[in-house]
Structures are given as structure tokens and as C-alpha cells.
C-alpha positions in Angstrom: -72.8 -22.2 -54.6 -70.3 -25.0 -53.7 -67.8 -24.5 -51.0 -64.1 -24.6 -51.8 -64.0 -28.2 -50.3 -66.9 -29.4 -52.3 -65.4 -28.1 -55.4 -62.1 -29.9 -54.8 -64.0 -33.1 -54.3 -66.0 -32.7 -57.3 -66.3 -35.8 -59.3 -64.5 -35.0 -62.6 -64.9 -38.5 -64.0 -68.7 -37.9 -64.2 -68.3 -34.7 -66.2 -65.8 -36.3 -68.7 -67.4 -39.5 -69.3 -69.9 -38.5 -71.9 -72.4 -37.6 -69.1 -73.6 -41.3 -68.7 -74.6 -41.7 -72.3 -74.0 -44.8 -74.3 -74.8 -45.1 -77.8 -76.4 -48.7 -77.1 -79.3 -49.6 -75.0 -78.5 -51.9 -72.1 -80.1 -55.0 -73.8 -78.6 -54.3 -77.1 -75.0 -53.6 -76.2 -72.6 -56.0 -78.1 -70.1 -58.0 -76.1 -66.2 -57.8 -76.6 -66.1 -60.9 -78.6 -69.0 -59.6 -80.9 -67.0 -56.4 -81.6 -63.6 -58.3 -82.0 -65.2 -60.8 -84.5 -66.7 -58.1 -86.5 -63.4 -56.2 -86.9 -61.4 -59.5 -87.4 -63.2 -60.8 -90.6 -63.4 -57.8 -93.1 -64.9 -58.8 -96.5 -62.8 -57.8 -99.6 -65.3 -55.5 -101.0 -65.6 -53.5 -97.9 -61.9 -52.8 -97.4 -62.3 -49.3 -98.7 -65.3 -48.8 -96.6 -63.3 -50.1 -93.7 -60.5 -47.6 -94.4 -63.0 -44.7 -94.6 -64.7 -45.8 -91.5 -61.4 -46.2 -89.7 -60.6 -42.7 -90.7 -63.8 -41.5 -89.7 -63.9 -43.4 -86.5 -60.2 -41.9 -85.7 -61.6 -38.4 -86.5 -64.6 -39.2 -84.2 -62.1 -40.2 -81.3 -60.1 -37.0 -82.0 -63.1 -34.9 -81.7 -64.3 -36.8 -78.6 -60.9 -36.3 -76.9 -61.1 -32.7 -77.9 -64.6 -32.5 -76.4 -63.3 -34.2 -73.3 -60.4 -31.8 -73.0 -62.7 -28.7 -73.6 -65.1 -30.0 -70.8 -62.3 -30.6 -68.4 -61.0 -27.3 -69.2 -64.4 -25.7 -68.6 -64.7 -27.5 -65.3 -61.3 -26.4 -64.3 -61.9 -22.9 -65.2 -65.1 -22.8 -63.1 -63.4 -24.3 -60.1 -60.6 -21.7 -60.5 -63.1 -18.9 -60.8 -65.0 -20.4 -57.7 -61.4 -20.4 -55.7 -60.8 -17.0 -56.9 -64.2 -15.5 -55.7 -63.6 -17.5 -52.4 -60.1 -15.7 -52.0 -61.7 -12.4 -53.0 -64.4 -12.7 -50.4 -61.9 -13.7 -47.7 -59.7 -10.7 -48.5 -62.8 -8.4 -48.4 -63.8 -9.8 -45.0 -60.2 -9.2 -43.7 -60.3 -5.6 -45.0 -63.6 -5.1 -43.2 -62.4 -6.3 -39.9 -59.2 -4.2 -40.2 -61.4 -1.3 -41.2 -63.5 -1.7 -38.2 -60.5 -2.1 -35.9 -58.9 1.1 -37.4 -62.2 3.1 -36.9 -62.2 2.0 -33.1 -58.6 2.9 -32.7 -59.4 6.3 -34.4 -62.2 6.8 -31.9 -60.1 6.0 -28.9 -57.3 8.4 -30.3 -59.8 11.2 -30.8 -61.0 10.8 -27.2 -57.7 10.9 -25.8 -56.8 13.9 -27.9 -60.0 15.5 -26.5 -58.8 14.7 -22.9 -55.3 16.2 -23.6 -56.6 19.3 -25.1 -59.1 19.9 -22.1 -56.0 19.2 -19.8 -54.0 21.6 -21.8 -56.6 24.4 -21.5 -57.1 23.7 -17.7 -53.2 24.2 -17.3 -53.0 27.2 -19.5 -56.0 28.9 -17.3 -54.1 27.9 -14.2 -50.9 29.4 -15.5 -52.6 32.5 -16.5 -54.2 32.9 -12.9 -50.7 32.1 -11.3 -48.9 34.8 -13.7 -51.7 37.4 -12.6 -51.1 36.5 -8.9 -47.3 36.7 -9.3 -47.8 40.2 -10.9 -49.8 41.3 -8.2 -47.3 40.2 -5.6 -44.5 41.7 -7.5 -46.3 45.1 -7.7 -47.1 44.8 -4.1 -43.5 44.0 -3.2 -42.4 47.0 -5.3 -44.8 49.2 -3.4 -43.4 48.0 -0.1 -39.9 48.5 -1.2 -40.6 52.2 -2.2 -42.0 52.9 1.4 -39.6 54.6 3.9 -37.3 52.1 5.8 -39.1 52.6 9.3 -42.6 52.8 7.9 -42.1 49.5 6.0 -40.6 47.8 9.2 -43.8 48.9 11.1 -46.3 47.8 8.5 -44.6 44.5 8.3 -43.6 44.0 12.1 -47.0 45.1 13.8 -49.7 42.6 14.1 -53.1 43.5 12.5 -55.4 45.7 14.7 -58.1 43.8 16.5 -61.4 44.2 15.2 -63.5 46.9 16.9 -66.1 45.7 19.3 -68.0 48.8 20.1 -68.6 52.1 18.4 -66.6 54.1 20.9 -63.8 51.5 20.8 -62.6 52.8 17.4 -62.1 56.3 18.7 -60.1 55.0 21.7 -57.9 53.0 19.5 -57.4 55.8 17.1 -56.2 57.9 19.9 -53.9 55.4 21.2 -52.3 54.7 17.9 -51.6 58.4 17.3 
């Protein structure tokens, strides 16, 4: 298949000149003077034949011209079809590139969506944990508010008891606290 540049550089003269065919062999080709001499001296008996020959020659020229036009049109149509296929191929390549780019972008967006979904799930879990902790603290506060005023002060103001060091120490501590 020719490239577009080769098709544009194609030699149309070779295609329309009869494809290199001449009706005479190279050694029997008449010269211009011989052709002019034969057409300049017509004989009286052949004038009707000359008219018929001229009409036939004119028809032949018209047919040759129509054949040349047909050949030029055929070559032009082939070149046009070739250019059309090249444009179609170029458009197809552009669409394939666009498709690949969009697929890559889609994969990237899907990965980002997945990361955001994971982050949202973690935030919801943390939020639920914090709500549960807040509810527990609210219950504890409510329980503390319901205690009598003096006992509440004693619980909140007294430091925590030291850990027992010996088995008898717990009994001594209990008697001191009572």
C-alpha cells in the first residue's frame, strides 16, 4: 500500500498516456513531414473516404479522450479512497489512545474512591467509639451527680488508696478508714 505522500507524488502522466503503447514500432514510425504530406494531397476519389475517415478519427479521438478521463477519474478515486482510509486509520489510532488514557484515569479514580471509602469507614468507626465513650462518661457524670453532696466531694477530693503491701495491711487500712 502506498503512503499518502507516495500517492500524491504518483505520476498521473504515465497513467493517462496510453500506458506506453504506440501504434507504430520505433523503426516504422512516420515523421511529421510524412504525415503532413499524406493529409495535404488528397485524391479526388478518396474525398468521401477522407470524410468518413475524419469522422471515424474524430470519434476515435473522442473515445480516447473519454477513456483518458475515465482513467484519470479511476486514479483520482483510488487516491481519494486511500486518503480516506489513512484518515480513518489516524482517527482510529487517536480513539485508541484516548480510550487508553480514559481507562488509566478511571483506574486512578477508582483507587482514590477506594482510599476515600476506607478513610470514611475508619472515621465512622472512630466516631462510634467516641460516641460510646461520651455516653459512658455521661452516665458516670449522672451517677456522680446523684450522689449526696458530701460523699461526692469525698470521692472526688480524696486521693486513691495506696495498694496493699501485705495481707494484714488491708485490715489495718480498713480500720483506719472506718
